[in-house]
NUKOL-481352 format. One record per residue (C-alpha): residue number from 1; chain; z, y negated, x negated. Coordinates in nm, 2 decimals. Each point is the difference from the previous one (the first is absolute). Example, Ala and Ser with C-alpha at 12.3 -4.5 7.8 and 13.67 -1.06 7.14 Angstrom:
BEGIN
> i,ch,c3,c2,c1
> 1,A,0.78,0.45,-1.23 .
> 2,A,-0.07,-0.34,-0.14 .
***
This chain:
BEGIN
> i,ch,c3,c2,c1
> 1,A,-5.50,-14.26,22.66 .
> 2,A,-0.07,0.38,0.04 .
> 3,A,-0.30,-0.09,0.21 .
> 4,A,-0.13,-0.21,-0.29 .
> 5,A,0.03,0.29,-0.25 .
> 6,A,-0.16,0.24,0.24 .
> 7,A,-0.30,-0.23,0.04 .
> 8,A,-0.02,-0.05,-0.37 .
> 9,A,-0.01,0.38,-0.07 .
> 10,A,-0.26,0.04,0.26 .
> 11,A,-0.21,-0.27,-0.15 .
> 12,A,0.03,0.16,-0.35 .
> 13,A,-0.11,0.33,0.14 .
> 14,A,-0.31,-0.15,0.16 .
> 15,A,-0.09,-0.18,-0.32 .
> 16,A,0.05,0.32,-0.20 .
> 17,A,-0.23,0.19,0.25 .
> 18,A,-0.26,-0.27,-0.03 .
> 19,A,0.01,0.00,-0.38 .
> 20,A,-0.02,0.38,0.00 .
> 21,A,-0.31,0.00,0.22 .
> 22,A,-0.15,-0.27,-0.21 .
> 23,A,0.05,0.20,-0.32 .
> 24,A,-0.15,0.31,0.16 .
> 25,A,-0.30,-0.20,0.11 .
> 26,A,-0.04,-0.15,-0.34 .
> 27,A,0.03,0.34,-0.18 .
> 28,A,-0.26,0.16,0.23 .
> 29,A,-0.24,-0.28,-0.05 .
> 30,A,-0.29,0.05,-0.24 .
> 31,A,0.09,-0.23,-0.28 .
> 32,A,-0.12,-0.05,-0.35 .
> 33,A,0.35,-0.08,-0.14 .
> 34,A,0.35,0.13,0.08 .
> 35,A,0.29,-0.21,0.09 .
> 36,A,0.27,-0.05,-0.26 .
> 37,A,0.25,0.24,0.18 .
> 38,A,-0.27,0.26,0.01 .
> 39,A,-0.08,-0.06,-0.36 .
> 40,A,0.37,0.02,-0.10 .
> 41,A,0.05,0.33,0.19 .
> 42,A,-0.32,0.15,-0.14 .
> 43,A,0.07,-0.10,-0.35 .
> 44,A,0.35,0.12,0.01 .
> 45,A,-0.10,0.34,0.14 .
> 46,A,-0.28,0.02,-0.26 .
> 47,A,0.23,-0.08,-0.29 .
> 48,A,0.26,0.25,0.12 .
> 49,A,-0.26,0.27,0.03 .
> 50,A,-0.12,-0.07,-0.35 .
> 51,A,0.35,0.02,-0.14 .
> 52,A,0.09,0.32,0.18 .
> 53,A,-0.34,0.17,-0.03 .
> 54,A,0.01,0.09,-0.37 .
> 55,A,0.35,0.16,0.01 .
> 56,A,-0.09,0.18,0.32 .
> 57,A,-0.32,0.13,-0.14 .
> 58,A,0.17,0.10,-0.32 .
> 59,A,0.27,0.21,0.17 .
> 60,A,-0.26,0.15,0.24 .
> 61,A,-0.22,0.09,-0.30 .
> 62,A,0.30,0.14,-0.19 .
> 63,A,0.09,0.24,0.28 .
> 64,A,-0.37,0.09,0.06 .
> 65,A,-0.04,0.08,-0.37 .
> 66,A,0.31,0.22,0.02 .
> 67,A,-0.17,0.19,0.29 .
> 68,A,-0.33,0.02,-0.20 .
> 69,A,0.18,0.14,-0.31 .
> 70,A,0.18,0.26,0.21 .
> 71,A,-0.32,0.10,0.18 .
> 72,A,-0.18,0.01,-0.33 .
> 73,A,0.27,0.22,-0.15 .
> 74,A,-0.03,0.25,0.29 .
> 75,A,-0.38,0.01,-0.02 .
> 76,A,0.01,0.04,-0.37 .
> 77,A,0.24,0.29,0.04 .
> 78,A,-0.22,0.17,0.26 .
> 79,A,-0.31,-0.06,-0.22 .
> 80,A,0.16,0.16,-0.30 .
> 81,A,0.09,0.31,0.20 .
> 82,A,-0.36,0.01,0.13 .
> 83,A,-0.14,-0.04,-0.36 .
> 84,A,0.22,0.29,-0.11 .
> 85,A,-0.13,0.22,0.28 .
> 86,A,-0.36,-0.12,-0.08 .
> 87,A,0.04,0.09,-0.37 .
> 88,A,0.13,0.35,0.09 .
> 89,A,-0.28,0.05,0.25 .
> 90,A,-0.27,-0.12,-0.24 .
> 91,A,0.12,0.25,-0.26 .
> 92,A,-0.01,0.28,0.26 .
> 93,A,-0.35,-0.10,0.10 .
> 94,A,-0.13,0.00,-0.35 .
> 95,A,0.16,0.34,-0.07 .
> 96,A,-0.15,0.15,0.32 .
> 97,A,-0.34,-0.15,-0.08 .
> 98,A,0.02,0.16,-0.35 .
> 99,A,0.10,0.34,0.15 .
> 100,A,-0.27,-0.02,0.27 .
> 101,A,-0.26,-0.08,-0.26 .
> 102,A,0.10,0.29,-0.22 .
> 103,A,0.00,0.25,0.29 .
> 104,A,-0.34,-0.12,0.11 .
> 105,A,-0.13,0.05,-0.35 .
> 106,A,0.15,0.35,-0.01 .
> 107,A,-0.17,0.11,0.32 .
> 108,A,-0.32,-0.20,-0.06 .
> 109,A,0.05,-0.20,0.32 .
> 110,A,-0.11,-0.36,-0.02 .
> 111,A,-0.08,-0.10,0.36 .
> 112,A,0.28,-0.11,0.25 .
> 113,A,0.03,-0.07,0.36 .
> 114,A,0.12,-0.35,-0.09 .
> 115,A,-0.31,-0.09,-0.20 .
> 116,A,-0.25,-0.24,0.15 .
> 117,A,-0.25,-0.27,-0.09 .
> 118,A,0.06,-0.33,0.18 .
> 119,A,-0.30,-0.19,0.13 .
> 120,A,0.06,-0.36,0.10 .
> 121,A,-0.14,-0.12,0.33 .
> 122,A,0.03,-0.30,0.23 .
> 123,A,0.05,-0.01,0.37 .
> 124,A,-0.31,-0.15,0.16 .
> 125,A,0.06,0.06,0.37 .
> 126,A,0.29,0.05,0.24 .
> 127,A,-0.05,0.00,0.37 .
> 128,A,0.28,-0.15,0.20 .
> 129,A,-0.05,0.26,0.27 .
> 130,A,0.05,0.28,-0.26 .
> 131,A,0.25,-0.19,-0.21 .
> 132,A,0.24,0.30,-0.04 .
> 133,A,-0.28,0.25,-0.04 .
> 134,A,-0.29,-0.09,-0.23 .
> 135,A,-0.11,-0.23,-0.28 .
> 136,A,-0.33,-0.02,-0.19 .
> 137,A,-0.03,-0.02,-0.38 .
> 138,A,-0.28,-0.10,-0.23 .
> 139,A,-0.04,0.33,-0.18 .
> 140,A,-0.20,0.30,0.11 .
> 141,A,-0.16,0.33,-0.10 .
> 142,A,-0.19,-0.18,-0.28 .
> 143,A,0.34,-0.07,-0.16 .
> 144,A,0.13,0.35,0.04 .
> 145,A,0.19,-0.05,0.32 .
> 146,A,0.03,0.32,0.21 .
> 147,A,0.15,0.08,0.34 .
> 148,A,0.38,0.05,0.02 .
> 149,A,0.07,-0.16,-0.34 .
> 150,A,0.34,-0.18,-0.01 .
> 151,A,0.01,-0.38,0.02 .
> 152,A,0.29,-0.18,-0.16 .
> 153,A,0.13,-0.35,-0.09 .
> 154,A,0.24,-0.09,-0.28 .
> 155,A,0.29,0.08,0.24 .
> 156,A,-0.11,0.33,0.14 .
> 157,A,-0.24,0.21,0.22 .
> 158,A,-0.17,-0.18,0.29 .
> 159,A,-0.24,0.27,0.12 .
> 160,A,-0.31,0.21,-0.07 .
> 161,A,-0.37,-0.03,0.00 .
> 162,A,-0.14,0.09,0.34 .
> 163,A,-0.37,-0.05,-0.04 .
> 164,A,-0.23,-0.11,-0.29 .
> 165,A,-0.32,-0.20,-0.03 .
> 166,A,-0.21,-0.07,-0.30 .
> 167,A,0.18,-0.32,-0.09 .
> 168,A,0.30,-0.02,0.24 .
> 169,A,0.26,0.23,0.14 .
> 170,A,0.23,0.01,0.30 .
> 171,A,0.37,0.06,-0.06 .
> 172,A,0.23,0.15,0.26 .
> 173,A,0.35,-0.15,-0.03 .
> 174,A,0.33,0.19,0.01 .
> 175,A,0.08,-0.19,0.32 .
> 176,A,-0.31,0.14,0.18 .
> 177,A,0.09,0.19,0.32 .
> 178,A,-0.28,0.25,-0.05 .
> 179,A,0.14,0.34,0.05 .
> 180,A,-0.19,0.14,-0.30 .
> 181,A,0.15,-0.26,-0.23 .
> 182,A,0.24,0.23,-0.18 .
> 183,A,0.13,-0.01,-0.36 .
> 184,A,0.20,0.27,-0.18 .
> 185,A,0.32,-0.17,-0.12 .
> 186,A,0.32,0.08,-0.18 .
> 187,A,0.34,-0.15,-0.08 .
> 188,A,0.03,0.07,-0.37 .
> 189,A,0.38,-0.02,0.02 .
> 190,A,0.05,0.35,0.13 .
> 191,A,-0.37,0.10,0.02 .
> 192,A,-0.01,-0.04,0.38 .
> 193,A,-0.35,0.04,0.14 .
> 194,A,-0.16,-0.12,0.32 .
> 195,A,-0.29,-0.19,0.15 .
> 196,A,-0.07,-0.37,0.05 .
> 197,A,-0.16,0.00,0.34 .
> 198,A,0.01,-0.31,0.22 .
> 199,A,0.15,-0.35,0.00 .
> 200,A,0.27,-0.15,0.22 .
> 201,A,-0.10,-0.36,0.07 .
> 202,A,0.34,-0.09,0.14 .
> 203,A,0.19,0.12,-0.30 .
> 204,A,-0.30,-0.09,-0.23 .
> 205,A,0.06,0.33,-0.18 .
> 206,A,-0.21,0.31,-0.08 .
> 207,A,0.10,0.32,0.17 .
> 208,A,0.09,0.27,-0.26 .
> 209,A,0.01,0.33,0.20 .
> 210,A,0.03,0.37,-0.05 .
> 211,A,0.31,-0.03,-0.22 .
> 212,A,0.21,0.32,0.00 .
> 213,A,0.32,-0.04,0.20 .
> 214,A,0.22,0.11,-0.29 .
> 215,A,-0.14,-0.27,-0.23 .
> 216,A,0.24,-0.28,-0.08 .
> 217,A,-0.20,-0.32,0.05 .
> 218,A,0.18,-0.33,-0.07 .
> 219,A,-0.09,-0.36,0.06 .
> 220,A,-0.14,-0.17,-0.31 .
> 221,A,-0.17,0.31,-0.14 .
> 222,A,-0.36,-0.05,-0.13 .
> 223,A,-0.29,0.18,0.16 .
> 224,A,-0.31,0.08,-0.21 .
> 225,A,-0.31,0.20,0.03 .
> 226,A,0.04,0.37,-0.09 .
> 227,A,-0.34,0.05,-0.16 .
> 228,A,-0.03,0.33,0.19 .
> 229,A,-0.25,-0.12,0.26 .
> 230,A,-0.29,0.05,-0.23 .
> 231,A,-0.12,-0.36,-0.05 .
> 232,A,0.29,-0.24,-0.05 .
> 233,A,0.17,-0.02,-0.34 .
> 234,A,0.37,0.09,-0.02 .
> 235,A,0.28,-0.26,0.00 .
> 236,A,-0.18,-0.29,0.16 .
> 237,A,0.28,-0.21,0.16 .
> 238,A,-0.03,-0.01,0.38 .
> 239,A,0.33,-0.17,0.10 .
> 240,A,0.37,0.03,0.06 .
> 241,A,0.19,0.19,0.27 .
> 242,A,0.17,-0.23,0.25 .
> 243,A,0.11,0.25,0.27 .
> 244,A,0.02,0.38,0.07 .
> 245,A,0.00,0.18,0.34 .
> 246,A,-0.01,0.37,0.09 .
> 247,A,-0.26,0.13,0.24 .
> 248,A,0.08,0.11,0.35 .
> 249,A,0.03,0.36,-0.10 .
> 250,A,0.19,-0.05,-0.33 .
> 251,A,-0.26,0.18,-0.20 .
> 252,A,-0.13,-0.29,-0.21 .
> 253,A,0.09,-0.36,-0.07 .
> 254,A,-0.20,-0.32,0.02 .
> 255,A,0.06,-0.29,-0.24 .
> 256,A,-0.12,-0.36,0.04 .
> 257,A,-0.15,-0.15,-0.32 .
> 258,A,-0.04,-0.36,-0.08 .
> 259,A,-0.33,-0.04,-0.19 .
> 260,A,0.03,-0.11,-0.36 .
> 261,A,-0.31,-0.21,0.03 .
> 262,A,-0.04,-0.29,0.24 .
> 263,A,-0.26,0.14,0.25 .
> 264,A,-0.05,-0.35,0.15 .
> 265,A,-0.10,-0.17,-0.32 .
> 266,A,-0.27,0.20,-0.19 .
> 267,A,-0.25,-0.18,-0.22 .
> 268,A,-0.05,0.21,-0.31 .
> 269,A,0.03,0.38,-0.02 .
> 270,A,-0.06,0.29,-0.23 .
> 271,A,-0.17,0.33,0.09 .
> 272,A,0.16,0.29,-0.17 .
> 273,A,-0.27,0.23,-0.14 .
> 274,A,0.19,0.32,-0.07 .
> 275,A,-0.10,0.16,-0.33 .
> 276,A,0.12,0.35,0.09 .
> 277,A,-0.26,0.19,0.21 .
> 278,A,0.06,-0.04,0.37 .
> 279,A,0.02,0.26,0.26 .
> 280,A,-0.31,0.07,0.20 .
> 281,A,0.21,-0.03,0.32 .
> 282,A,0.24,-0.29,-0.05 .
> 283,A,0.33,0.02,0.20 .
> 284,A,0.08,-0.37,-0.02 .
***
């Protein structure tokens, strides 16, 4: 009797294995229609998903909306604070402009180092071998372009005019490694003066040298032209300080400046024709 039940169990096991293999084979077969067990399981799962999907989506959306409201509240609070600062700053600027205008009228001074006439130009040539050094633009001496004039984009300074033809001009970029490529610069916050001379390709930053050792230069400070070189207008944005290191003798400091303009993507530029008389021997 026990032998009979043992054989019966073994037979059931073999039949179950055969049925399982057969079901697997049927399910893997490329068929146009599903079997009724497959249809039942698929329909049951689909109905369950539809029933649970809406409540789950509702609760997920509810918590997401709470996070959005919280984030919006924080952003709104920050923006209100910035607007208050902006309103105060705008009032101060208007007041200073009024005072500056009155003082200029009193002393009969109308020209400024910041005054310049922008002349729009388009980049027509850029040699891959001189990618970091030179570009050519479609304006020349016939348009009033002169050597050493500043060349800018809407974001900031990119270089200066190196040579001029009748109808075209060559612009030397800030990233040029030419040892004579120097620009008198200043950090307006603290009136810290120095020279932009050279470019570090690894750091992709301009080298701002000859900074006095006692000057407190910080990351994030904005570097602009000083206007003291004789050609460049004052206050043209050059870039932002990213790092500061002292020299080997501790007499001066060198800062690395990330250019404000993208020197790799230059299509349209403006040549700054300074309205104030230029020095006969520019120091830029």
